[in-house]
C-alpha positions as CSV (number, residue, x, y, z in Angstrom):
1,X,-1.8,-101.6,-95.1
2,X,-1.1,-105.3,-95.8
3,X,-2.2,-107.7,-93.0
4,X,-1.3,-111.4,-93.2
5,X,-4.3,-113.8,-93.1
6,X,-2.7,-115.8,-90.3
7,X,-2.8,-112.7,-88.0
8,X,-6.3,-111.4,-88.9
9,X,-8.0,-113.2,-86.0
10,X,-5.8,-111.2,-83.6
11,X,-7.2,-107.9,-84.6
12,X,-10.0,-106.7,-82.3
13,X,-13.5,-105.9,-83.4
14,X,-12.9,-102.2,-82.5
15,X,-9.9,-102.1,-84.9
16,X,-11.9,-103.7,-87.7
17,X,-14.6,-101.1,-87.1
18,X,-12.0,-98.4,-87.5
19,X,-10.7,-100.0,-90.7
20,X,-14.2,-100.0,-92.1
21,X,-14.2,-96.3,-91.7
22,X,-11.0,-96.0,-93.8
23,X,-8.7,-95.6,-90.8
24,X,-5.1,-96.8,-90.8
25,X,-4.4,-99.3,-88.1
26,X,-1.3,-98.4,-86.0
27,X,-0.1,-98.7,-82.4
28,X,-0.7,-95.0,-81.8
29,X,-4.5,-95.2,-82.3
30,X,-5.2,-98.6,-80.7
31,X,-6.5,-97.0,-77.6
32,X,-8.5,-94.2,-79.3
33,X,-12.3,-94.4,-79.4
34,X,-14.5,-93.1,-82.2
35,X,-16.4,-89.9,-81.4
36,X,-19.9,-91.2,-80.7
37,X,-21.9,-90.5,-77.6
38,X,-25.4,-91.6,-76.6
39,X,-27.0,-90.1,-73.5
40,X,-29.8,-92.6,-72.9
41,X,-31.4,-90.4,-70.2
42,X,-32.7,-91.3,-66.7
43,X,-36.4,-90.6,-67.4
44,X,-38.4,-91.7,-70.5
45,X,-39.7,-89.2,-73.1
46,X,-43.3,-88.2,-72.9
47,X,-45.8,-88.5,-75.7
48,X,-47.7,-85.3,-75.2
49,X,-48.8,-82.2,-77.1
50,X,-48.0,-78.7,-76.0
51,X,-51.7,-78.2,-75.2
52,X,-51.6,-81.2,-72.9
53,X,-48.4,-79.9,-71.3
54,X,-50.2,-76.7,-70.4
55,X,-53.1,-78.7,-68.9
56,X,-50.5,-80.6,-66.8
57,X,-48.8,-77.3,-65.7
58,X,-52.2,-76.1,-64.5
59,X,-52.7,-79.3,-62.4
60,X,-49.3,-78.9,-60.8
61,X,-48.9,-75.1,-60.5
62,X,-52.4,-73.5,-60.7
63,X,-51.6,-70.4,-58.7
64,X,-48.1,-69.8,-59.9
65,X,-47.5,-66.9,-62.2
66,X,-46.9,-68.2,-65.7
67,X,-46.0,-64.9,-67.3
68,X,-45.6,-61.2,-66.4
69,X,-45.5,-58.6,-69.2
70,X,-43.9,-55.5,-67.6
71,X,-44.5,-53.2,-70.5
72,X,-48.2,-54.2,-70.8
73,X,-48.8,-54.4,-67.1
74,X,-50.5,-57.8,-67.6
75,X,-50.0,-61.2,-66.0
76,X,-51.5,-64.7,-65.8
77,X,-51.3,-67.6,-63.4
78,X,-51.2,-71.0,-65.1
79,X,-54.8,-71.4,-64.2
80,X,-56.0,-68.1,-65.7
81,X,-53.7,-68.6,-68.6
82,X,-55.4,-71.9,-69.5
83,X,-58.8,-70.2,-69.5
84,X,-57.6,-67.5,-71.9
85,X,-55.8,-70.0,-74.1
86,X,-58.8,-72.3,-74.4
87,X,-61.1,-69.3,-75.3
88,X,-58.6,-68.2,-78.0
89,X,-58.2,-71.7,-79.4
90,X,-62.0,-72.2,-79.5
91,X,-62.2,-68.8,-81.3
92,X,-59.7,-70.0,-83.9
93,X,-61.8,-73.1,-84.6
94,X,-64.9,-70.9,-84.9
95,X,-63.1,-69.0,-87.7
96,X,-63.1,-72.3,-89.6
97,X,-59.4,-73.1,-89.1
98,X,-58.7,-76.8,-89.3
99,X,-56.1,-79.0,-87.7
100,X,-52.8,-78.6,-89.6
101,X,-53.6,-75.0,-90.9
102,X,-50.5,-72.8,-90.2
103,X,-51.2,-69.6,-88.3
104,X,-48.6,-66.8,-88.5
105,X,-47.5,-64.7,-85.5
106,X,-45.8,-61.5,-86.6
107,X,-45.1,-59.5,-83.5
108,X,-42.6,-58.5,-80.9
109,X,-42.8,-59.9,-77.3
110,X,-46.4,-59.1,-76.5
111,X,-48.8,-61.1,-74.4
112,X,-50.9,-61.8,-77.5
113,X,-47.8,-63.6,-79.1
114,X,-47.6,-66.0,-76.1
115,X,-51.4,-66.6,-76.0
116,X,-51.6,-67.2,-79.8
117,X,-48.7,-69.7,-79.8
118,X,-50.3,-71.8,-77.0
119,X,-53.9,-71.5,-78.4
120,X,-52.7,-72.6,-81.8
121,X,-51.1,-75.7,-80.2
122,X,-54.3,-76.4,-78.4
123,X,-56.3,-76.2,-81.7
124,X,-53.8,-78.3,-83.7
125,X,-52.6,-75.3,-85.7
126,X,-48.9,-75.1,-86.3
127,X,-47.7,-71.6,-85.2
128,X,-45.4,-69.8,-87.6
129,X,-43.0,-67.4,-86.0
130,X,-42.3,-64.4,-88.3
131,X,-39.5,-62.0,-87.4
132,X,-41.2,-58.8,-86.1
133,X,-38.5,-56.8,-87.9
134,X,-39.4,-58.2,-91.3
135,X,-40.8,-55.8,-93.9
136,X,-43.2,-56.4,-96.8
137,X,-41.0,-58.6,-99.2
138,X,-39.8,-60.8,-96.3
139,X,-43.4,-61.3,-95.0
140,X,-44.5,-62.0,-98.5
141,X,-42.0,-64.8,-98.7
142,X,-43.0,-66.3,-95.3
143,X,-46.7,-66.3,-96.0
144,X,-46.2,-68.0,-99.3
145,X,-43.5,-70.4,-98.2
146,X,-45.6,-72.2,-95.5
147,X,-49.1,-71.4,-96.9
148,X,-50.3,-69.4,-93.9
149,X,-54.1,-69.5,-93.4
150,X,-54.3,-66.8,-90.7
151,X,-52.0,-64.2,-89.3
152,X,-51.9,-62.3,-85.9
153,X,-50.0,-59.0,-85.7
154,X,-50.1,-55.7,-83.7
155,X,-51.4,-52.6,-85.4
156,X,-48.2,-50.6,-85.2
157,X,-44.9,-51.0,-83.3
158,X,-42.3,-48.3,-83.6
159,X,-41.8,-47.6,-87.3
160,X,-43.4,-50.8,-88.5
161,X,-47.0,-50.4,-89.5
162,X,-48.1,-54.0,-89.6
163,X,-51.6,-53.5,-90.7
164,X,-50.6,-51.2,-93.5
165,X,-47.9,-53.6,-94.7
166,X,-50.5,-56.4,-94.9
167,X,-53.0,-54.1,-96.6
168,X,-50.4,-53.3,-99.2
169,X,-49.5,-57.0,-99.7
170,X,-53.3,-57.8,-99.9
171,X,-55.1,-54.9,-101.4
172,X,-58.3,-57.0,-101.3
173,X,-58.2,-57.0,-97.5
174,X,-59.8,-53.6,-96.8
175,X,-62.8,-54.4,-99.0
176,X,-63.3,-57.9,-97.5
177,X,-65.4,-59.0,-94.6
178,X,-63.1,-60.3,-91.8
179,X,-62.3,-63.9,-92.2
180,X,-63.2,-64.1,-95.9
181,X,-60.1,-62.7,-97.6
182,X,-59.5,-63.8,-101.1
183,X,-56.0,-62.7,-102.1
184,X,-54.6,-63.3,-105.5
185,X,-51.2,-63.1,-104.1
186,X,-51.8,-65.4,-101.1
187,X,-54.6,-67.8,-102.0
188,X,-54.2,-69.7,-98.7
189,X,-54.6,-66.6,-96.5
190,X,-58.1,-66.1,-95.3
191,X,-58.0,-64.3,-91.9
192,X,-56.0,-61.4,-90.5
193,X,-56.2,-60.6,-86.8
194,X,-54.8,-57.3,-85.4
195,X,-54.2,-56.7,-81.8
196,X,-55.9,-53.3,-81.6
197,X,-58.9,-51.7,-80.0
198,X,-59.5,-49.8,-83.2
199,X,-61.8,-51.3,-85.8
200,X,-59.8,-51.7,-89.0
201,X,-61.3,-52.7,-92.4
202,X,-61.1,-56.3,-93.3
203,X,-59.6,-57.7,-90.1
204,X,-60.6,-59.1,-86.8
205,X,-59.5,-57.5,-83.5
206,X,-57.6,-59.9,-81.3
207,X,-60.2,-59.7,-78.5
208,X,-62.9,-60.4,-81.0
209,X,-61.5,-63.9,-81.4
210,X,-61.4,-64.4,-77.6
211,X,-65.1,-63.4,-77.4
212,X,-65.9,-65.8,-80.3
213,X,-64.6,-68.7,-78.3
214,X,-66.2,-67.6,-75.0
215,X,-69.1,-70.0,-75.0
216,X,-69.8,-73.6,-74.1
217,X,-70.5,-74.8,-77.6
218,X,-67.1,-73.4,-78.9
219,X,-65.2,-74.9,-75.9
220,X,-66.9,-78.3,-76.4
221,X,-65.9,-78.3,-80.1
222,X,-62.3,-77.6,-79.0
223,X,-62.4,-80.5,-76.5
224,X,-63.7,-82.8,-79.2
225,X,-60.5,-82.2,-81.3
226,X,-58.1,-83.4,-78.6
227,X,-58.0,-87.1,-79.8
228,X,-57.1,-85.9,-83.3
229,X,-54.0,-83.8,-82.4
230,X,-51.0,-86.0,-82.2
231,X,-47.7,-85.4,-80.4
232,X,-46.0,-86.3,-83.7
233,X,-47.9,-83.6,-85.7
234,X,-46.4,-80.1,-86.4
235,X,-46.5,-77.7,-83.5
236,X,-44.2,-74.8,-84.6
237,X,-42.6,-73.7,-87.8
238,X,-39.3,-71.8,-87.4
239,X,-37.6,-69.8,-90.2
240,X,-33.8,-70.2,-90.3
241,X,-31.7,-67.0,-90.3
242,X,-31.3,-67.0,-94.1
243,X,-27.8,-65.6,-94.0
244,X,-26.7,-67.6,-97.0
245,X,-29.9,-67.5,-99.0
246,X,-33.7,-67.6,-98.5
247,X,-34.8,-68.7,-95.1
248,X,-35.8,-72.4,-94.8
249,X,-39.0,-73.3,-92.8
250,X,-38.1,-75.8,-90.0
251,X,-41.1,-77.9,-88.9
252,X,-41.0,-79.0,-85.3
253,X,-43.4,-81.5,-83.7
254,X,-45.2,-81.3,-80.4
255,X,-43.0,-84.1,-79.2
256,X,-39.9,-82.1,-80.2
257,X,-41.0,-79.0,-78.4
258,X,-42.4,-80.6,-75.2
259,X,-39.6,-83.0,-74.6
260,X,-36.8,-80.6,-75.3
261,X,-38.5,-78.2,-73.0
262,X,-38.8,-80.7,-70.2
263,X,-35.1,-81.8,-70.4
264,X,-33.9,-78.1,-70.5
265,X,-36.1,-77.2,-67.6
266,X,-34.7,-80.0,-65.5
267,X,-31.0,-79.7,-66.4
268,X,-31.1,-75.9,-66.1
269,X,-32.8,-76.2,-62.7
270,X,-35.6,-73.7,-63.7
271,X,-38.2,-75.1,-61.2
272,X,-39.8,-72.2,-59.3
273,X,-37.5,-69.6,-60.9
274,X,-38.5,-66.2,-62.2
275,X,-36.9,-65.7,-65.6
276,X,-36.1,-62.3,-67.2
277,X,-36.7,-63.1,-70.9
278,X,-34.6,-60.9,-73.2
279,X,-34.8,-63.2,-76.2
280,X,-37.5,-62.8,-78.9
281,X,-40.4,-65.3,-78.5
282,X,-40.5,-66.1,-82.2
283,X,-37.1,-67.7,-82.1
284,X,-36.3,-71.3,-81.0
285,X,-34.7,-69.8,-77.9
286,X,-38.1,-68.2,-77.1
287,X,-40.4,-71.1,-78.0
288,X,-38.5,-74.1,-76.5
289,X,-35.8,-72.9,-74.0
290,X,-38.2,-70.3,-72.7
291,X,-41.9,-71.1,-73.1
292,X,-41.8,-74.9,-73.1
293,X,-39.1,-75.2,-70.5
294,X,-40.7,-72.7,-68.1
295,X,-44.1,-74.4,-68.4
296,X,-42.6,-77.9,-67.7
297,X,-41.4,-76.9,-64.3
298,X,-43.6,-74.1,-63.1
299,X,-41.2,-71.2,-63.8
300,X,-42.4,-67.6,-64.3
301,X,-41.6,-65.7,-67.5
302,X,-41.0,-62.0,-67.3
303,X,-41.1,-59.9,-70.4
304,X,-39.3,-56.6,-69.8
305,X,-40.0,-54.9,-73.1
306,X,-41.4,-55.8,-76.6
307,X,-37.8,-55.9,-77.9
308,X,-34.5,-56.2,-76.1
309,X,-33.5,-53.1,-74.1
310,X,-30.8,-53.6,-71.5
311,X,-32.1,-50.9,-69.2
312,X,-35.6,-52.4,-69.3
313,X,-34.1,-55.8,-68.5
314,X,-32.3,-54.5,-65.4
315,X,-35.5,-52.7,-64.2
316,X,-37.5,-55.9,-64.7
317,X,-34.9,-57.9,-62.8
318,X,-35.0,-55.5,-59.9
319,X,-38.8,-54.9,-59.8
320,X,-39.9,-58.5,-60.3
321,X,-37.0,-60.0,-58.3
322,X,-35.9,-62.2,-61.2
323,X,-33.6,-65.1,-60.2
324,X,-32.6,-66.1,-63.8
325,X,-31.8,-64.2,-67.0
326,X,-31.9,-65.5,-70.5
327,X,-30.0,-64.0,-73.4
328,X,-27.6,-64.3,-76.3
329,X,-23.9,-63.4,-75.8
330,X,-24.4,-60.0,-77.4
331,X,-27.3,-59.3,-75.1
332,X,-25.1,-60.1,-72.1
333,X,-22.4,-57.7,-73.4
334,X,-25.0,-54.9,-73.5
335,X,-26.5,-55.8,-70.2
336,X,-23.1,-55.8,-68.5
337,X,-22.2,-52.4,-70.0
338,X,-25.6,-50.9,-68.9
339,X,-25.2,-52.3,-65.3
340,X,-21.7,-50.7,-65.1
341,X,-23.1,-47.3,-66.3
342,X,-26.3,-47.3,-64.3
343,X,-26.2,-49.9,-61.6
344,X,-29.5,-51.5,-60.6
345,X,-30.3,-53.5,-57.5
346,X,-30.2,-57.0,-59.1
347,X,-29.1,-59.0,-56.0
348,X,-32.0,-61.5,-56.7
349,X,-30.3,-62.6,-59.9
350,X,-28.4,-65.9,-59.4
351,X,-28.3,-67.7,-62.7
352,X,-27.8,-66.9,-66.4
353,X,-28.6,-69.0,-69.4
354,X,-26.8,-68.1,-72.7
355,X,-27.2,-69.6,-76.1
356,X,-27.7,-68.6,-79.8
357,X,-24.0,-68.1,-80.4
358,X,-20.7,-69.2,-78.8
359,X,-19.8,-67.3,-75.6
360,X,-16.2,-66.4,-74.8
361,X,-14.6,-67.3,-71.5
362,X,-14.0,-63.6,-70.8
363,X,-17.7,-62.9,-71.2
364,X,-18.5,-65.7,-68.8
365,X,-16.2,-64.1,-66.2
366,X,-17.8,-60.7,-66.7
367,X,-21.3,-62.2,-66.3
368,X,-20.3,-63.6,-62.9
369,X,-18.5,-60.5,-61.7
370,X,-20.8,-57.7,-62.9
371,X,-24.2,-59.4,-62.8
372,X,-23.4,-61.4,-59.7
373,X,-24.3,-64.7,-61.2
374,X,-23.6,-67.8,-59.1
375,X,-24.3,-70.2,-62.0
376,X,-24.1,-69.9,-65.8
377,X,-25.8,-72.4,-68.1
378,X,-24.4,-72.7,-71.6
379,X,-26.9,-73.9,-74.2
380,X,-25.9,-75.2,-77.7
381,X,-28.2,-76.3,-80.5
382,X,-29.8,-75.1,-83.7
383,X,-33.3,-74.5,-85.0
384,X,-33.3,-77.9,-86.7
385,X,-32.8,-79.6,-83.4
386,X,-35.7,-77.7,-81.7
387,X,-33.1,-75.6,-79.8
388,X,-30.8,-77.7,-77.6
389,X,-28.5,-80.6,-77.9
390,X,-25.8,-79.7,-75.4
391,X,-26.4,-78.0,-72.0
392,X,-24.3,-77.4,-68.9
393,X,-24.8,-80.0,-66.1
394,X,-26.1,-78.7,-62.7
395,X,-22.8,-79.1,-60.8
396,X,-20.3,-78.2,-63.6
397,X,-17.3,-76.3,-62.4
398,X,-16.3,-73.0,-64.0
399,X,-13.6,-74.7,-66.0
400,X,-16.2,-76.9,-67.7
401,X,-18.6,-74.0,-68.3
402,X,-15.9,-71.7,-69.7
403,X,-14.4,-74.3,-72.0
404,X,-17.3,-76.3,-73.4
405,X,-20.9,-75.9,-74.6
406,X,-22.0,-78.4,-72.0
407,X,-23.0,-82.1,-72.0
408,X,-25.1,-84.0,-74.5
409,X,-28.7,-83.7,-73.6
410,X,-30.7,-86.8,-72.5
411,X,-32.1,-89.1,-75.2
412,X,-29.6,-87.7,-77.7
413,X,-26.9,-89.2,-79.9
414,X,-24.0,-87.2,-81.1
415,X,-21.1,-88.0,-83.4
416,X,-18.4,-86.1,-85.2
417,X,-17.4,-86.9,-88.8
418,X,-14.7,-85.8,-91.3
419,X,-15.3,-84.2,-94.7
420,X,-15.7,-87.8,-96.2
421,X,-18.4,-88.7,-93.7
422,X,-16.1,-91.0,-91.7
423,X,-16.4,-90.8,-87.9
424,X,-13.3,-89.2,-86.2
425,X,-11.8,-90.0,-82.8
426,X,-12.8,-88.2,-79.5
427,X,-10.9,-85.0,-79.2
428,X,-10.6,-84.5,-83.0
429,X,-12.4,-81.7,-84.9
430,X,-15.0,-82.5,-87.5
431,X,-18.7,-81.9,-88.3
432,X,-21.2,-82.5,-85.5
433,X,-24.1,-84.7,-86.3
434,X,-27.2,-85.2,-84.0
435,X,-29.8,-87.9,-83.8
436,X,-32.7,-88.1,-81.4
437,X,-36.0,-86.7,-80.0
438,X,-35.2,-83.1,-80.9
439,X,-34.5,-83.5,-84.7
440,X,-36.9,-81.6,-86.8
441,X,-39.6,-83.3,-88.9
442,X,-38.5,-81.6,-92.2
443,X,-38.1,-78.3,-94.0
444,X,-41.6,-77.4,-95.0
445,X,-42.4,-79.0,-98.4
446,X,-38.7,-78.9,-99.3
447,X,-37.5,-82.5,-99.8
448,X,-34.3,-81.5,-101.5
449,X,-33.1,-79.2,-98.7
450,X,-34.2,-81.7,-96.1
451,X,-32.1,-84.4,-97.6
452,X,-29.0,-82.1,-97.7
453,X,-29.1,-81.9,-93.9
454,X,-31.0,-85.0,-92.7
455,X,-30.0,-88.4,-93.9
456,X,-32.2,-91.5,-94.3
457,X,-30.4,-92.8,-91.2
458,X,-31.9,-89.8,-89.3
459,X,-28.5,-88.2,-88.5
460,X,-28.7,-84.4,-88.9
461,X,-25.6,-82.6,-90.1
462,X,-25.3,-79.4,-88.1
463,X,-22.7,-77.6,-90.2
464,X,-20.7,-76.9,-87.0
465,X,-17.0,-77.7,-86.7
466,X,-17.0,-79.4,-83.3
467,X,-14.9,-81.4,-80.8
468,X,-16.6,-84.2,-78.8
469,X,-15.0,-85.5,-75.7
470,X,-15.3,-89.1,-74.3
471,X,-17.2,-87.8,-71.3
472,X,-20.0,-86.4,-73.4
473,X,-18.9,-82.7,-73.3
474,X,-18.3,-80.8,-76.4
475,X,-16.6,-77.7,-77.7
476,X,-17.6,-75.7,-80.8
477,X,-14.7,-74.7,-83.1
478,X,-16.8,-72.7,-85.4
479,X,-19.3,-72.8,-88.3
480,X,-17.9,-74.7,-91.3
481,X,-19.2,-71.9,-93.5
482,X,-17.3,-69.3,-91.5
483,X,-14.0,-71.0,-91.6
484,X,-11.2,-68.8,-93.0
485,X,-8.7,-70.4,-95.4
486,X,-5.6,-68.3,-95.5
487,X,-2.8,-69.6,-97.7
488,X,-4.0,-73.2,-97.1
489,X,-4.3,-72.8,-93.4
490,X,-7.7,-73.4,-91.8
491,X,-8.6,-70.7,-89.3
492,X,-11.7,-70.5,-87.1
493,X,-12.8,-67.1,-86.0
494,X,-13.9,-68.1,-82.5
495,X,-10.4,-68.9,-81.4
496,X,-9.3,-65.3,-82.3
497,X,-12.4,-63.7,-80.9
498,X,-11.8,-65.4,-77.5
499,X,-8.4,-63.8,-77.3
500,X,-9.5,-60.4,-78.5
501,X,-12.3,-60.3,-75.9
502,X,-9.7,-60.5,-73.1
503,X,-8.1,-57.2,-74.3
504,X,-8.9,-54.5,-71.7
505,X,-10.0,-51.9,-74.4
506,X,-12.4,-54.3,-76.2
507,X,-16.0,-54.8,-75.3
508,X,-16.9,-57.2,-78.1
509,X,-15.2,-58.6,-81.3
510,X,-16.1,-60.6,-84.4
511,X,-13.7,-62.0,-86.9
512,X,-14.3,-62.7,-90.6
513,X,-12.4,-63.7,-93.7
514,X,-11.9,-61.1,-96.4
515,X,-10.7,-61.7,-100.0
516,X,-7.0,-61.4,-100.6
517,X,-5.3,-61.8,-104.0
518,X,-2.2,-63.5,-102.6
519,X,-3.4,-65.5,-99.6
520,X,-6.9,-66.2,-100.8
521,X,-8.3,-64.8,-97.6
522,X,-7.1,-62.6,-94.8
523,X,-8.3,-62.3,-91.2
524,X,-10.2,-59.2,-90.4
525,X,-11.3,-58.3,-86.8
526,X,-14.2,-55.9,-86.1
527,X,-14.1,-54.6,-82.5
528,X,-16.3,-52.4,-80.3
529,X,-14.2,-50.4,-77.8
530,X,-14.7,-49.3,-74.2
531,X,-15.9,-45.7,-73.7
532,X,-13.1,-43.2,-73.9
533,X,-10.8,-45.5,-76.0
534,X,-10.2,-43.6,-79.2
535,X,-8.8,-46.4,-81.4
536,X,-6.8,-49.6,-81.7
537,X,-4.3,-50.3,-84.4
538,X,-3.3,-53.5,-86.1
539,X,0.2,-53.2,-84.6
540,X,-1.3,-53.0,-81.1
541,X,-3.4,-56.0,-81.7
542,X,-0.4,-57.9,-83.2
543,X,1.6,-57.1,-80.1
544,X,-1.2,-58.3,-77.8
545,X,-1.4,-61.6,-79.7
546,X,2.3,-62.3,-79.4
547,X,2.9,-65.7,-77.8
548,X,-0.9,-66.4,-77.6
549,X,-1.6,-67.7,-81.1
550,X,0.1,-68.7,-84.4
551,X,1.3,-65.8,-86.5
552,X,-1.0,-66.6,-89.4
553,X,-4.1,-66.3,-87.2
554,X,-3.3,-62.7,-86.1
555,X,-5.8,-60.3,-87.8
556,X,-4.3,-58.4,-90.8
557,X,-7.1,-55.8,-90.5
558,X,-8.7,-54.3,-87.5
559,X,-11.9,-52.2,-87.9
560,X,-13.4,-50.3,-85.1
561,X,-17.2,-50.1,-85.0
562,X,-19.8,-48.6,-82.6
563,X,-22.3,-51.4,-83.1
564,X,-22.7,-54.7,-84.9
565,X,-25.4,-55.7,-87.4
566,X,-27.6,-58.2,-85.5
567,X,-30.7,-60.2,-86.1
568,X,-33.8,-59.6,-83.9
569,X,-32.7,-62.7,-81.9
570,X,-29.4,-61.1,-81.1
571,X,-27.1,-63.0,-83.5
572,X,-24.4,-61.2,-85.3
573,X,-24.8,-61.0,-89.1
574,X,-21.3,-61.7,-90.2
575,X,-22.2,-61.6,-93.9
576,X,-23.0,-57.9,-93.4
577,X,-19.5,-57.3,-91.9
578,X,-18.0,-58.3,-95.2
579,X,-20.0,-55.5,-96.9
580,X,-18.9,-53.1,-94.1
581,X,-15.2,-54.1,-94.7
582,X,-15.5,-53.1,-98.4
583,X,-17.1,-49.7,-97.4
584,X,-14.3,-49.0,-94.9
585,X,-11.5,-49.6,-97.4
């Protein structure tokens, strides 16, 4: 646009800023503001390690139950927890592990998972969460990727023989003295610890390490390390889902985990609550939203079962009088169905926290109606941001909760950009970018992948198509990689899923794009139906969508399934649905 020099001085600074981003100046956008929001927070961040956070919890809540494991019939107060954690941390040091040595935790939700993670933090050892469902080749990748020095695992769980898998990966293990492993395959791995009463060749038992640290000399050595463990140093290493390739190893600092936990605990009002923990501990939801947040405000964690089982969750809520439940949307779908089938006395339950994937408005309504929840907290974030960047405010009305992912977290900057990197206006869709206390340190020893997502300006690209409002609330449109392009039209699955989930015959739905010779891609909906419903045709779905959505967004294909492929953390594996579509043709 041509602007005369004589009129240049009349243009506001805001307009000049917009012009610098390549925006066309016109009267229609004079009042619009660029989609940038900074929540400066009311309280300062803390410079504290996770081990120091545990010590602080002991000072404030010594006799409060920190954790209850229903399936193991074990529990700790914060005071007794600290004693056990210190013993274990001192034991790790006695093994010869040094500050910065990664220690793997490959297990379901057992007490030894929780103890190991906290003890590793105390000893300055980054804990590495390994999916308990992983098998040999996947574990092989994880151990090599982050150069794990020691690993803790159960002997056997269900069909997974953890010890035998490790023995197959490291044939030298059975002939080695515990702690002296020399593996040609894993040159960094020296120690294997199995949670078992049985003496197994080449490994330590978990309680052996506790005994190793149960003396004054060991505890003094642990105490002497405290000045050398920084809040900026690695605390936890999280593997991404790996749905589009090999998982990346996200390195999170103590400062990341502690501060994100404090802010979540405060905004989610978790102080003094008893939390039914359905999510896996190895996931960011488990480490930060659960362990760190609960510790920050003296909440009690309840582990119903080693892995998610809705019937065990309901029993735990009833028996332990849980006031809060944590879960992903798919977990809530199953919990609601189970409560309808076999109602349990869960009147103590007042609040639900959901995250890990977008939640439909219909599911929110079902959570309130069937589970009797007074409040629902929506959490949005990603592994690379420690867990949370948006979270429901304490007094948000249902309308806000149902139609947003919450408000920008304290000490966090958010902006939305277009495909060229230019910032858009509030209310316009684009890619969400985050900067602040929660942004990861790096992908472990992967400078190239780190640069792809994290710029030198410290803005992290989330890969989420997002709408940011001027008041700091946000709405997820969908993952950029999941966008369907049908005949040149951009379609986001979540919009279609939200409508499908209001259908009386549908329990749960997920939408994907499938190849089409003419249109490029077509919309395919996978649905799980209510008991007794025999089927659902594309014509019935088309009729249901009439007047609710543009014609080109209506699913061309409708596939009925009895279950969905999920990760251990409860996320739907949409890439597997594409394989399922081909098989069902």
